[in-house]
Steps between C-alpha positions, in 0.01 A plus 500: 500500500290624205753391238554162665128432496522553125802267479320228702292403195813340357509265801150360441612205280728393788249528785535125569865560592393800708255281696767235565737777609241633747436152645874438536545839666221426751676181607835680501362768734351237734823302524705823530303580816511143629879492451523740796221343704671159501806662660311522833516124571872507413559783747301309761704186446827694521425735790194384694524152647154504655307513174649171390287311758153595371283192556158638400384661174442877545156662468424771243414825682431747215675669209710744703657206687533283188879532499523357853265218399708432186821494702359271770333274241831444315684451830247245617527290181878534484517385864280200419709403197833555674389333822653790697842443334646847443726398211206326322281806560770721350521271193121512447494880533784538248321266253184707544688826438676360192166372360332841544795684340507249213130559427546876530780499241321249276197727470728802457658327199164394359369857529801631305475211252142584406556875494786452250252382234274793583784755480657373180164434332388854577833635373464301177144618435578866572799488264298323230214752520741793510683370191168430327385855578833640377459318167135606475559872560506720189823637355398847618552392862866414440569826322426670835652245744858384542557132423731464800218610730281219364790257551539618861129445568512152346816407690580664832152637577338158456768339717436762768131409490589132537705558815245740642220261421665235716542755778133590485398136536723470805357827626142380457528135604811344650629766736161617639404134563825445688437812708136410577575141604800612707279756678239231572769288665629805688154573640485143635819575695426854627223739398665785692836463325330466158313828548831661586643378167204650313585845634854507359481313167258750329733785603787321320279445195409870476866604511593250227210605271607867521841407354342324197262770380728651236622168355253485208601844376871421529455159332310658211793736436745207498293298251436797270869584489585136430260506204674814371855364503385170347344706219827689461690170481259362238530817291879502533532141379265569209684818396857398578626583150362853519638553852847390392484670160413838650737462796206522739630244753570771760152651477322164523730394783404816689127441442533142625715598799256778594221242500697245706597780740133581556431127536785481754347775716143368471615144580705613800205692639266204447737234637600707802135548589433128445808395698381712792212256546703210642700678772196709598270199532772297679568778753130550565459122537781479753341794682173307529689189621687710759176641641348150508802362687459768765122465535490120471801457727312684776201263451733200547738623769293753699131413452545126444197506263690340211719189484857531376448248218180682397677835490783365285244342264309830490820682403557249220146560372552877523811460286290284267278808453786741443652295218188502277430861607841595361421296186175694463684831528751378239215384275341841545814665362504253213135572424576873481769431240287244316206738491701739283597212270140377480382850410747515210404154371127567529545831319594300189246220555215750541568680173219441253628473144310729260534226238276243668298262283128568507286238681342404166819534292505312169766243410630617163586206276659583166489812284261537209454852361680812616668704771367851552596799714196727522559861613758386753645755742756404762729666754762354736487794740366848411556547127331290234740296287218382271213728392188368325710238320309274257628226269367167371716203401348210309601141564818396317619858443802682640479840669820699551520789745775758447584833656728676741564375852209591727246505216302214660608198292592268791192617689283342228683168552443530876128564448444216253667251739305666784800586713306824549132591450390792284373816668251568222378303199554127455733238354300220342575165338236351270263775610527425873667735752812323626402596857219243464754218443700324769857634494634145473297412188572840340875461541482140379412646159789749498872446451736771624855582395644805675804719437665360812539124472357376829661162569552310823799331664412156369551277199397604147240224507336621821501860376315395185257275688351819647336534160358146501550288808430163339718555190723215386872539426422477126250787529757708688764435234251589223417828675873575530541439126214737417666763722843448335632392841571132441824585316663611826305284746605172339865597547463569874654241739164360615278617215153603618593393855774766523456749785506857365585679827335788679270683253669303218835662581698222324346593162530797265216748453398349165504146641285600795249673274476195272427283804224744597357463150531120518302508825222697328512263200461200730194661659358541148236765582271652234606856597860620524614822669859600417618795707817637333638147480804597290584851621782393735682275251793541267446479122592131464291393797214719377491319167487160671234614744299673225497178297387316811222755557381469141492121535300531819254760367385285209124431520475700823352835598791717606547835670855624447648795689805602302787737548682392183264564210678253272346219701134594433488585131283195426239584765138524378434814706762743628381752759717804567447638852581829669410584860242222524318579176503365143654741254526263201400149405524273195745252352865581425445613138199714588680678780809565289276660233340725764842654558413562864633403843562135408713591197705740714564222751604260221727763347663576834567130569630446146733797543618365832 
């Protein structure tokens, strides 16, 4: 129950519904017990003629004889109302029974009505917090975890918690109340027979609990495997061209089928163990009923210490205990499964992001002087990708970073935008360490255009509004013009309201990149970070995108990570990097004159 105690905090906003559910369940349990007690007058009317002629109200003789008093009291009043007419007495008894059953079912519905808001509200809040945590976590987390596993936790694991959460509430409130009130009524009929029941029901409970002990472990295996094959599906859809192009369908099919085969075995084991609960509990319940029939039958037929109508009512109440007892055993199985799901969800929720804002973090508004990296060292895992790196960029200037893959260029972009924190040294803006700013205000001052155009399955307008949510259509069109994108957008069927498909799949690479640039233009930040924004484009698209970038970079401080050196010749500072260190820096002319690494790179690209 440890994990469910942690989950219960999500139910706090809905405690009003929980209270109404408890009240409804109390009344349900009372009327569930009374629905059997009111059968005694009916049995008297049908089978015992003498009890119809009660002319005096009975006297209460103590709790253990309360059932007899209740029976005689109802018979007395029914006799008075019916004036000793058997058919009238039968009508009154039937009306009484129908009224009790109506109230029982009314409160049963109300209990489920109120718990629905509690269940679905809890589900909503868990999902919202889990999604919020997923968005908050640093990029480093997702380089280690499979996306499909996160999707499984957000989907099936949360649903499992929802169903288990309902079971726990039944386990804690409704079913125990029904059992307790039924036992109270049973004691009023026969203390001796009730004690006999108490001997056998715990034995049944122990047997059932033994079956459920391994369910959490089996359920955890099922959910983990489900996360794996969802990850495999997500990766397959994302890399479908590569899979087809390299004729890898057979290999990926085998990986997926191996996963579903494991899921098949784990699920069979889990479901077979779960399905064992019902027949086991039913057989044990019938066993208890059989023993009661023998013992109680002797009290009626041999000892004469119990009336026939009382014994039949007692058997009904005993059955009224077995039904919720079976529900409790079923809920117990569900809790075992849900506990594994809760553990997986809480594992994500309990992660503390290393990129938290400080309690006294500053809201950074605007950019005035310079960006500086001071003796920055950084590593993703064991080896440093940046070593004592230092550079200063004044406002309005352009810094270009060039070098081989793995030299640390993109890492600098990740550090400036604070997707990662430095291991040593500091990144500062206007003389203040960026770790002292709120992440939101820092990123408000930075525009980002990446090598991969990250677009969403929505309209062009809504994709651009991510840059500025309150932008007008005229502002959007102006940003598209600056990015050289309006020339193709205006010819689309619905203009800026055209849906671009999954990840912009309806557009070419150059068109997608120009929309990414338009989004950054619309944001209009003082600092621009361009991470190899043209490296994946053909020559014609590159020229259009490069013109768009130059338009965007006017009067802005820009950090350009370039693969194609022709795109950064006008940069104020060009830094040549190797293995996380600066080997050369200067403008294009200065570096050409040095006849060093930069010139070799230019010569190689010119030759190519």
